[in-house]
C-alpha positions as CSV (number, residue, x, y, z in Angstrom):
1,M,95.9,-39.6,57.9
2,N,95.8,-43.4,57.6
3,P,99.1,-45.4,58.1
4,S,99.4,-46.8,54.7
5,L,99.0,-43.5,53.1
6,E,101.7,-41.9,55.5
7,L,104.2,-44.9,54.5
8,Q,103.5,-44.2,50.6
9,L,104.5,-40.6,51.3
10,K,107.8,-41.4,52.7
11,T,108.7,-43.6,50.0
12,L,107.7,-41.6,46.9
13,P,110.3,-41.5,44.1
14,S,112.0,-38.2,43.0
15,E,111.1,-39.0,39.3
16,P,108.8,-37.3,36.6
17,G,105.5,-39.3,36.6
18,V,101.8,-39.1,37.3
19,Y,100.1,-39.6,40.7
20,R,96.4,-40.3,41.3
21,Y,94.4,-39.6,44.5
22,Y,91.5,-42.0,45.6
23,D,89.0,-41.5,48.6
24,K,87.7,-44.1,51.0
25,N,85.2,-45.5,48.4
26,D,88.1,-45.9,45.9
27,Q,86.9,-43.2,43.7
28,L,89.4,-41.4,41.8
29,L,89.5,-37.8,43.1
30,Y,92.4,-36.0,41.1
31,V,95.2,-36.9,38.5
32,G,98.3,-34.9,38.2
33,K,101.7,-34.7,36.6
34,A,105.0,-33.6,38.2
35,K,108.7,-33.3,37.3
36,N,109.5,-34.4,40.8
37,L,106.7,-36.7,42.2
38,K,108.0,-36.6,45.8
39,K,108.3,-32.9,45.8
40,R,104.9,-32.3,44.1
41,V,102.9,-34.8,46.2
42,L,104.3,-33.8,49.6
43,S,103.4,-30.2,48.7
44,Y,99.5,-31.3,49.2
45,F,100.1,-32.3,52.7
46,N,101.7,-29.1,53.7
47,K,100.2,-27.3,56.8
48,N,100.1,-24.1,55.0
49,L,98.3,-25.5,51.9
50,P,96.6,-22.6,50.0
51,G,92.9,-22.8,48.6
52,Y,89.9,-23.8,50.4
53,R,88.9,-26.3,47.7
54,T,92.3,-28.0,47.7
55,R,92.1,-28.4,51.4
56,I,88.8,-30.1,51.0
57,M,90.1,-32.5,48.3
58,V,93.1,-33.5,50.4
59,G,90.9,-34.1,53.4
60,K,89.4,-37.0,51.2
61,I,92.4,-38.6,50.1
62,Q,92.9,-42.3,51.6
63,R,95.5,-43.7,49.1
64,L,97.5,-42.7,46.0
65,E,99.1,-44.3,43.2
66,T,102.0,-43.2,40.8
67,T,103.4,-43.9,37.6
68,I,107.2,-43.0,36.6
69,V,107.6,-41.8,33.1
70,N,110.9,-40.7,31.2
71,S,109.8,-37.0,31.1
72,E,107.7,-34.2,32.3
73,Y,106.2,-34.3,28.6
74,D,105.4,-37.9,28.8
75,A,103.9,-37.2,32.3
76,L,101.4,-34.6,30.7
77,L,100.4,-36.9,27.9
78,L,99.6,-39.7,30.3
79,E,97.8,-37.3,32.8
80,N,95.7,-35.9,29.9
81,N,94.8,-39.5,29.0
82,L,93.8,-40.5,32.1
83,I,91.7,-37.3,32.8
84,K,89.8,-38.0,29.5
85,E,89.3,-41.7,30.4
86,H,88.2,-41.3,34.1
87,Q,87.3,-37.6,34.2
88,P,88.1,-37.0,38.0
89,F,85.9,-34.6,39.9
90,Y,88.7,-32.3,40.9
91,N,90.5,-31.9,37.5
92,V,89.9,-29.2,35.1
93,M,90.1,-29.8,31.3
94,L,87.9,-30.1,28.2
95,K,85.6,-32.7,29.2
96,D,82.8,-31.9,26.8
97,D,81.8,-34.8,24.5
98,K,80.5,-32.2,21.7
99,T,81.2,-33.7,18.3
100,Y,82.8,-30.8,16.0
101,P,82.4,-31.0,12.0
102,W,85.2,-32.0,9.6
103,I,85.7,-31.6,6.1
104,C,86.1,-35.1,4.6
105,I,87.9,-36.1,1.3
106,K,86.5,-39.5,0.8
107,N,89.0,-42.3,-0.1
108,E,87.3,-43.5,-3.3
109,A,87.9,-42.9,-7.1
110,F,86.8,-39.3,-8.0
111,P,86.6,-38.4,-4.4
112,R,83.7,-36.4,-2.8
113,I,84.3,-33.7,-0.6
114,F,81.8,-32.9,2.3
115,L,81.2,-31.9,5.8
116,T,80.7,-34.8,8.4
117,R,80.7,-35.1,12.2
118,T,81.5,-38.7,12.2
119,V,85.2,-39.8,11.6
120,I,85.3,-43.3,9.8
121,K,88.9,-44.9,9.5
122,D,88.6,-46.1,6.0
123,G,91.4,-44.2,4.5
124,S,89.6,-41.0,4.1
125,E,91.2,-37.6,4.7
126,Y,89.7,-35.5,7.6
127,Y,90.4,-31.8,8.1
128,G,89.5,-30.1,11.3
129,P,87.6,-30.1,13.6
130,Y,86.1,-26.8,13.2
131,A,85.0,-25.1,16.3
132,K,82.1,-23.8,14.7
133,V,80.3,-25.2,11.5
134,R,79.8,-21.7,9.6
135,P,83.5,-21.2,8.8
136,A,83.6,-24.8,7.6
137,K,80.4,-24.2,5.3
138,I,81.9,-21.0,3.9
139,L,85.2,-22.7,3.0
140,L,83.3,-25.6,1.4
141,D,80.9,-23.3,-0.5
142,T,84.2,-21.2,-1.8
143,I,85.4,-24.7,-3.0
144,K,82.4,-25.7,-4.8
145,H,82.0,-22.3,-6.5
146,I,85.4,-22.7,-7.9
147,Y,85.6,-26.4,-8.8
148,K,83.0,-28.7,-10.2
149,L,83.0,-31.9,-8.2
150,R,80.8,-35.0,-8.2
151,T,78.2,-35.2,-5.3
152,C,76.7,-38.5,-6.1
153,N,77.7,-41.8,-4.2
154,L,78.2,-43.8,-7.3
155,N,81.2,-46.2,-7.4
156,L,83.3,-44.7,-10.2
157,A,85.7,-47.7,-10.4
158,P,87.4,-47.6,-14.1
159,N,85.8,-50.8,-15.1
160,K,82.1,-49.4,-14.2
161,I,82.8,-46.4,-16.2
162,D,84.4,-48.4,-19.1
163,E,81.2,-50.7,-19.0
164,E,79.1,-47.5,-19.3
165,K,77.0,-48.4,-16.3
166,Y,76.0,-44.8,-15.4
167,K,74.5,-41.7,-17.2
168,V,75.0,-38.1,-16.1
169,C,72.7,-36.7,-13.8
170,L,71.0,-33.2,-13.4
171,E,74.3,-31.9,-11.6
172,Y,75.8,-32.2,-15.1
173,H,73.3,-30.5,-17.1
174,I,73.3,-27.4,-14.6
175,K,77.2,-27.4,-15.0
176,N,77.8,-28.5,-11.4
177,C,79.6,-31.5,-12.4
178,E,82.1,-32.4,-15.2
179,G,80.5,-36.0,-15.7
180,P,83.2,-38.3,-14.6
181,C,80.6,-41.1,-14.4
182,E,80.4,-41.2,-18.3
183,G,84.4,-40.7,-18.8
184,L,83.8,-37.0,-19.7
185,E,86.4,-36.0,-17.1
186,S,89.7,-37.7,-16.5
187,K,90.8,-39.0,-13.3
188,Q,94.1,-37.2,-13.7
189,D,92.1,-33.8,-13.9
190,Y,89.9,-34.5,-11.2
191,D,92.9,-35.4,-8.9
192,E,94.6,-32.2,-9.9
193,K,91.6,-30.4,-8.5
194,I,91.6,-32.4,-5.3
195,D,95.3,-31.7,-4.7
196,A,94.5,-28.0,-4.9
197,I,91.6,-28.3,-2.7
198,R,93.8,-29.9,-0.2
199,G,96.1,-26.8,-0.5
200,I,93.2,-24.4,0.1
201,I,91.9,-26.4,3.3
202,K,95.5,-26.2,4.7
203,G,95.9,-22.6,3.9
204,D,98.0,-23.1,0.9
205,F,96.4,-21.2,-2.2
206,R,99.5,-21.4,-4.4
207,K,98.3,-24.6,-6.4
208,A,94.8,-23.5,-6.5
209,K,95.8,-20.4,-8.0
210,D,98.3,-21.8,-10.5
211,Y,95.6,-24.3,-11.7
212,L,93.0,-21.7,-12.2
213,I,95.4,-19.3,-14.1
214,N,96.5,-22.0,-16.3
215,Q,92.9,-23.0,-17.2
216,M,92.3,-19.3,-17.8
217,M,95.2,-18.8,-20.2
218,K,94.2,-22.1,-22.0
219,H,90.8,-20.8,-22.7
220,A,92.2,-17.3,-23.8
221,T,94.5,-18.9,-26.2
222,N,91.7,-20.8,-27.7
223,L,89.6,-17.6,-28.0
224,Q,87.1,-19.2,-25.6
225,F,86.9,-15.7,-23.7
226,E,83.5,-16.5,-21.9
227,N,85.0,-19.7,-20.4
228,A,88.1,-17.6,-19.6
229,Q,85.9,-15.2,-17.8
230,I,84.2,-17.8,-15.7
231,I,87.7,-19.0,-14.6
232,K,88.6,-15.4,-13.9
233,E,85.5,-15.1,-11.7
234,R,86.5,-18.2,-9.7
235,L,90.2,-16.9,-9.1
236,D,88.6,-13.7,-7.9
237,I,86.5,-15.8,-5.4
238,L,89.5,-17.4,-4.1
239,E,91.6,-14.4,-3.7
240,D,88.8,-12.7,-1.8
241,Y,88.6,-15.8,0.6
242,Q,92.2,-15.6,0.9
243,A,92.4,-11.9,1.7
244,K,89.8,-12.5,4.4
245,N,91.7,-15.0,6.3
246,T,95.1,-13.5,5.8
247,V,95.9,-11.8,9.2
248,V,99.7,-12.0,9.7
249,N,102.7,-12.0,7.5
250,P,102.3,-14.8,4.9
251,N,105.9,-16.0,5.9
252,I,104.6,-17.2,9.2
253,D,103.8,-20.7,8.4
254,D,102.7,-23.7,10.1
255,V,102.5,-22.3,13.5
256,D,100.0,-23.0,16.5
257,V,99.2,-19.8,18.7
258,F,97.6,-19.7,22.1
259,G,96.2,-16.9,24.0
260,M,94.7,-16.7,27.5
261,T,92.9,-14.7,30.1
262,S,91.4,-15.9,33.4
263,D,89.7,-14.7,36.5
264,E,89.1,-16.2,40.1
265,T,86.7,-19.1,38.7
266,A,87.9,-20.0,35.3
267,A,90.5,-19.6,32.6
268,Y,89.7,-18.9,28.9
269,V,91.9,-20.3,26.1
270,N,92.1,-19.4,22.5
271,F,93.9,-21.4,19.7
272,F,94.8,-20.4,16.2
273,K,96.3,-22.8,13.7
274,I,98.2,-20.7,11.0
275,R,99.4,-21.9,7.7
276,N,100.9,-19.4,5.2
277,G,99.7,-16.4,7.2
278,N,96.0,-17.6,7.2
279,I,94.2,-18.6,10.3
280,I,92.6,-21.8,8.9
281,Q,91.2,-22.8,12.5
282,S,90.1,-20.9,15.6
283,F,88.9,-22.4,18.8
284,T,88.2,-20.8,22.2
285,T,87.1,-22.6,25.4
286,E,86.3,-22.0,29.1
287,I,88.3,-24.2,31.4
288,K,86.8,-24.0,35.1
289,K,89.3,-23.8,37.9
290,I,88.9,-26.5,40.6
291,L,91.7,-26.3,42.8
292,E,93.0,-22.5,42.2
293,E,95.1,-23.8,39.4
294,S,97.7,-21.3,38.0
295,D,97.5,-20.0,34.5
296,E,100.7,-21.9,33.8
297,E,99.3,-25.2,34.9
298,I,96.0,-24.8,32.8
299,M,98.0,-23.6,29.8
300,E,100.1,-26.8,29.9
301,E,96.8,-28.9,30.0
302,A,95.3,-27.1,27.3
303,L,98.2,-27.0,25.1
304,I,98.2,-30.7,24.9
305,E,94.6,-31.3,24.7
306,I,93.9,-28.8,22.0
307,R,96.7,-29.9,19.7
308,Q,95.4,-33.5,20.2
309,K,91.8,-32.3,19.5
310,F,93.0,-30.5,16.2
311,S,95.4,-33.2,15.1
312,S,98.2,-30.5,15.1
313,D,101.9,-31.4,14.4
314,S,103.3,-28.1,14.1
315,K,106.8,-27.6,15.0
316,E,106.3,-24.0,16.6
317,V,104.0,-22.8,19.2
318,L,103.5,-19.3,20.1
319,L,102.6,-18.3,23.8
320,P,101.8,-15.5,26.0
321,F,104.2,-16.6,28.9
322,H,106.7,-19.2,29.5
323,L,105.9,-22.8,30.4
324,S,108.2,-25.2,32.3
325,V,107.4,-28.1,30.2
326,E,109.4,-29.2,26.9
327,I,108.0,-30.8,24.1
328,P,110.1,-33.0,21.9
329,N,110.9,-31.4,18.5
330,V,108.6,-28.6,19.2
331,K,109.7,-24.9,19.9
332,L,107.7,-23.0,22.5
333,I,108.3,-19.5,21.9
334,V,107.1,-16.2,23.7
335,P,107.5,-13.6,21.1
336,K,108.5,-10.0,22.2
337,V,108.0,-8.0,19.2
338,G,106.8,-8.2,15.5
339,D,104.1,-10.0,13.5
340,K,104.3,-13.1,16.0
341,K,103.7,-11.1,19.0
342,R,100.7,-9.1,17.3
343,I,99.2,-12.5,16.4
344,V,99.6,-13.7,20.1
345,E,97.8,-10.4,21.1
346,L,95.1,-11.2,18.8
347,S,94.7,-14.5,20.2
348,E,94.4,-13.0,23.6
349,K,92.0,-10.5,22.4
350,N,89.6,-13.5,21.3
351,A,89.9,-15.1,24.6
352,K,89.0,-11.9,26.3
353,E,86.1,-11.2,24.0
354,Y,84.9,-14.8,24.6
355,R,85.2,-14.4,28.5
356,L,83.1,-11.1,28.3
357,E,80.4,-12.9,26.1
358,K,80.2,-15.8,28.7
359,L,80.0,-13.3,31.7
360,K,77.2,-11.3,30.1
361,Q,75.2,-14.9,29.5
362,V,76.0,-16.0,33.1
363,Q,74.9,-12.3,34.4
364,I,71.6,-12.9,32.6
365,V,70.9,-16.6,33.1
366,D,72.6,-17.1,36.7
367,P,73.1,-13.8,38.5
368,E,74.2,-15.1,41.7
369,R,77.0,-16.9,40.0
370,H,77.9,-13.8,38.4
371,T,77.9,-11.9,41.7
372,N,79.8,-14.8,43.5
373,R,82.6,-14.7,40.8
374,I,83.0,-10.9,41.3
375,M,83.1,-11.1,45.1
376,A,85.6,-13.7,44.9
377,E,87.8,-11.5,42.6
378,M,87.6,-8.6,45.0
379,Q,88.6,-10.6,47.9
380,K,91.8,-11.7,46.1
381,L,92.7,-8.4,44.6
382,L,92.1,-6.2,47.7
383,R,93.8,-8.8,50.0
384,M,90.8,-9.3,52.3
385,P,90.1,-12.1,54.7
386,V,86.5,-12.4,53.5
387,E,84.3,-11.4,50.4
388,P,83.1,-7.7,50.4
389,R,79.4,-8.4,50.5
390,H,78.9,-5.1,52.4
391,I,80.8,-2.1,51.3
392,E,80.4,1.4,52.5
393,G,81.9,4.5,50.6
394,F,82.7,8.0,52.1
395,D,83.1,11.4,50.4
396,N,83.2,15.1,51.6
397,S,81.5,18.0,49.8
398,N,82.1,21.6,50.5
399,I,82.7,24.9,48.5
400,Q,85.2,27.1,50.4
401,G,84.1,25.5,53.6
402,T,80.6,26.5,53.6
403,N,77.4,24.0,54.0
404,P,79.9,20.9,54.4
405,V,78.1,17.6,54.2
406,S,79.6,13.9,54.2
407,A,77.9,11.1,52.2
408,C,78.0,7.5,53.2
409,V,76.7,4.9,50.5
410,V,76.2,1.3,51.1
411,F,76.5,-1.5,48.5
412,R,75.3,-4.9,49.0
413,D,76.7,-7.7,46.7
414,G,78.0,-5.2,44.5
415,K,74.8,-3.2,43.9
416,P,73.8,0.1,45.7
417,S,71.2,-0.2,48.8
418,K,70.0,3.5,48.6
419,S,67.7,2.9,51.6
420,D,70.9,2.7,53.7
421,Y,72.5,5.8,52.4
422,R,73.4,8.4,55.2
423,I,74.2,12.1,55.1
424,F,76.5,13.7,57.9
425,H,76.7,17.4,58.9
426,P,80.0,17.8,60.6
427,K,79.6,19.1,64.1
428,T,83.2,19.5,65.5
429,V,85.0,20.7,62.3
430,E,85.1,24.5,61.5
431,G,86.2,25.5,58.1
432,P,87.4,23.4,55.0
433,N,89.2,20.6,56.7
434,D,88.6,17.4,54.8
435,F,90.8,15.1,57.0
436,A,89.1,16.1,60.2
437,T,85.6,15.8,58.6
438,M,86.5,12.4,57.5
439,E,87.9,11.4,61.1
440,E,84.7,12.6,62.7
441,V,82.4,11.0,60.2
442,I,83.9,7.7,60.2
443,Y,83.9,7.7,64.1
444,R,80.2,8.7,64.2
445,R,79.1,6.3,61.6
446,Y,80.7,3.2,63.2
447,K,80.3,4.2,67.0
448,R,76.6,4.3,66.5
449,M,76.7,1.0,64.5
450,L,78.6,-0.6,67.5
451,D,76.1,0.8,69.8
452,E,73.1,-0.4,67.9
453,G,74.5,-3.8,67.4
454,E,74.3,-3.5,63.5
455,N,76.3,-5.6,61.1
456,L,79.7,-3.8,60.0
457,P,80.8,-3.7,56.4
458,Q,83.7,-6.0,55.1
459,L,85.1,-3.0,53.3
460,I,85.3,0.8,53.7
461,L,86.2,2.9,50.7
462,I,87.4,6.4,51.2
463,D,87.3,8.9,48.3
464,G,90.9,10.4,48.5
465,G,94.5,9.6,49.0
466,K,96.6,8.7,51.8
467,G,95.7,11.8,54.0
468,Q,91.7,11.0,53.9
469,L,92.6,7.3,54.5
470,S,95.0,8.0,57.5
471,S,92.1,10.1,59.1
472,A,89.6,7.3,58.8
473,V,92.2,4.7,60.2
474,K,92.4,7.1,63.3
475,S,88.8,6.6,64.0
476,L,88.8,3.1,63.5
477,R,91.8,2.7,65.8
478,L,89.8,4.6,68.6
479,L,86.9,2.2,68.1
480,G,89.1,-0.9,68.2
481,L,88.0,-1.8,64.6
482,Y,91.0,-1.4,62.8
483,G,92.2,-4.7,61.5
484,K,88.8,-6.1,61.6
485,I,87.5,-4.1,58.6
486,T,89.3,-3.8,55.3
487,I,89.8,-0.2,54.5
488,V,91.2,1.5,51.2
489,G,91.5,4.7,49.6
490,I,91.0,5.4,46.0
491,A,92.6,8.6,44.3
492,K,91.0,9.8,41.2
493,R,93.9,11.0,39.1
494,L,95.5,7.7,38.4
495,E,92.9,5.4,40.2
496,E,95.2,4.1,42.6
497,I,94.2,2.0,45.5
498,F,95.9,3.0,48.8
499,F,96.1,0.7,51.7
500,P,97.0,1.8,55.2
501,E,100.6,1.4,56.2
502,D,101.5,0.5,52.6
503,P,103.5,3.3,50.7
504,I,103.1,1.6,47.3
505,P,99.5,1.8,45.8
506,L,97.9,-0.9,43.9
507,Y,97.0,-0.3,40.2
508,L,94.3,-2.5,38.9
509,D,93.5,-3.3,35.3
510,K,91.1,-0.7,33.8
511,K,88.9,-3.1,32.6
512,S,88.9,-5.1,36.0
513,E,85.3,-5.6,37.5
514,T,86.8,-5.0,41.0
515,L,88.0,-1.5,39.6
516,K,84.7,-0.7,38.4
517,I,82.6,-1.4,41.5
518,L,85.2,0.7,43.5
519,Q,84.7,3.3,41.1
520,R,80.9,3.2,41.0
521,V,81.0,3.3,45.0
522,R,83.2,6.4,44.9
523,D,81.2,7.9,42.1
524,E,77.9,7.3,44.0
525,A,79.3,8.7,47.1
526,H,80.3,11.8,45.3
527,R,76.9,12.2,43.6
528,F,74.9,11.7,46.8
529,G,77.2,14.2,48.6
530,V,77.1,16.8,46.0
531,K,73.2,16.7,45.6
532,H,72.8,17.1,49.3
533,H,75.3,19.8,49.6
534,R,73.7,21.7,46.7
535,T,70.3,21.4,48.6
536,R,71.8,22.7,51.7
537,R,73.4,25.7,50.0
538,K,70.2,26.4,48.1
539,N,68.2,26.5,51.3
540,S,70.7,28.6,53.2
541,T,70.8,31.1,50.5
542,I,66.9,31.1,50.3
543,K,66.5,31.6,54.2
544,S,69.2,34.3,54.3
545,E,67.2,36.4,52.0
546,L,63.9,36.0,53.8
547,E,65.8,36.5,57.1
548,E,66.4,40.1,55.8
549,I,62.9,41.1,56.4
550,P,62.4,42.9,59.5
551,G,59.7,41.4,62.0
552,V,59.8,37.8,60.2
553,G,61.3,34.8,62.1
554,G,62.3,31.4,61.3
555,K,58.9,29.8,61.8
556,T,57.3,32.3,59.4
557,I,60.1,31.6,56.8
558,E,59.4,27.8,57.0
559,L,55.7,28.2,56.8
560,L,56.0,30.4,53.6
561,L,58.5,28.1,52.0
562,S,56.2,25.0,52.7
563,K,53.4,26.5,51.0
564,L,55.0,28.6,48.2
565,K,58.2,26.5,47.7
566,S,60.4,29.3,46.6
567,V,61.3,33.0,47.1
568,K,60.4,33.8,43.6
569,R,56.8,32.8,44.2
570,I,56.6,34.5,47.4
571,K,57.9,37.7,45.8
572,E,55.3,37.4,43.0
573,S,52.4,36.5,45.5
574,N,49.6,39.1,45.9
575,L,48.7,40.5,49.3
576,E,45.5,38.1,49.6
577,T,47.6,35.0,49.0
578,L,49.9,36.2,51.7
579,E,47.1,37.0,54.1
580,E,45.8,33.4,53.7
581,I,49.0,31.9,54.9
582,L,50.3,34.4,57.4
583,G,47.5,36.6,58.5
584,K,47.0,40.3,57.7
585,S,50.0,42.0,59.8
586,K,52.9,39.5,58.7
587,A,51.4,39.4,55.3
588,K,51.6,43.2,54.7
589,I,55.3,43.2,56.3
590,V,56.2,40.6,53.7
591,H,54.4,42.3,50.7
592,D,55.9,45.7,51.5
593,F,59.2,44.4,52.0
594,F,59.4,43.1,48.4
595,N,57.2,45.6,46.6
596,N,59.1,48.6,48.1
597,N,62.5,47.0,47.5
């Protein structure tokens, strides 16, 4: 560490603020925020610093800068702005420059309403942005079905209309516009429609409904039943749109909702903006983990970034877990029950579905990255010092102690390597003793690998509970391999994962890819073992029946089976066929035995 950096670390303030790390070329490496700058920055220079990538970054730091602010929330805002401005290499966040669509109500007489990706600061109103263009188009189409609005870009100032400068166009004649350019629609009526449309976009349908009901009743009173029916159809369109977008109690108003799921390499955050029980905006994003960031750290960053992106000023935010940061005049709530709890769960479900979709895409486009992610996840969940690139699974198969076999299956990078599978026939164990069989097989397998200088696996999976696991551990101890190879047992009833010398099993998420791979290894070992057990039992049964023939030995039996394949075909063979295989004397013995019996 250079002396100037060492001096800076000794003089850091214990105040909230933002810190910035620079390398030897004065390139910005990382921007972070802290409630206590001294405590947070010094934690990076701890000897036991966790995380390989974090240690790499710290090794590059040559100097740092700090900025003191009034609160942790102010630090979070400043950090967010600096990340967006400089985009440091080691920071996570939404760095995409994608332009999202907005719904614009143009600042003009008789305003037009349209979709745009360009925000112009001319006093116009912009609603959005929308994460996907389709929901915005559906909303705009719904509005156009209900209200007749102008689409032309004429300057409809009052003096222009009074001077009769314009004539109605085709849109008027096909009944898509009321003709404000010729003064056929008053500004007051048009502004009433715009006001109702604002409510629809914000998720408040009351004004729009009242407007349409009043129009319908007016036409009905004047006996204009056709016009009343047209208005009723528009009201039905509005109610249908509202029904499709109402997902929670309508009393839940002006709320932001965040849901999250994460794995070893990325977090996936979903955002709902809810107004009057309607999800008026939904957005999900993937955030890459650069320095082993916690879910809480990522959620704090995402909370500020996404609320800024969607111009949200909601005073209530629903979250799946508590955050340490406090936002002035905003309640951060982790609901426990009720409709608010259900909407958080829906947000989390959207985040999980988005993650699965992304993982499927990566698996197709970049299978190596997919494998690396799973291996990193397995290493962490199974408390391993290295990734389990080479896994071996063991299972015993026998029925009442007869014809026992033990199967060893091999997985490389999470996929079966069938050419490496092995079957063991116990040599020292008599009767149905799974524990002793497992002890013998593990010893034989790894004694041979050591003798032949083969590469040992990083993970051994035993099908069974503590008993089978303890037996396998005995053999590893004898070979001096215990502690050098991770070994676990998996019990089928509750899918518990057992570790040696740990009485409390590990329960993995049922959807965890780590559990799925362990289950696959276990199931493959069972399948492979049962297959060979059945073959051995069948051969044993066949041979025992043929062994009853007096004067016929093992070589004769093997010759018959190699040619005719089954006892049934041997029984059905005529004397001539048997003579071609065995000669006259042996053929007659076999033929007479089956025919006389």
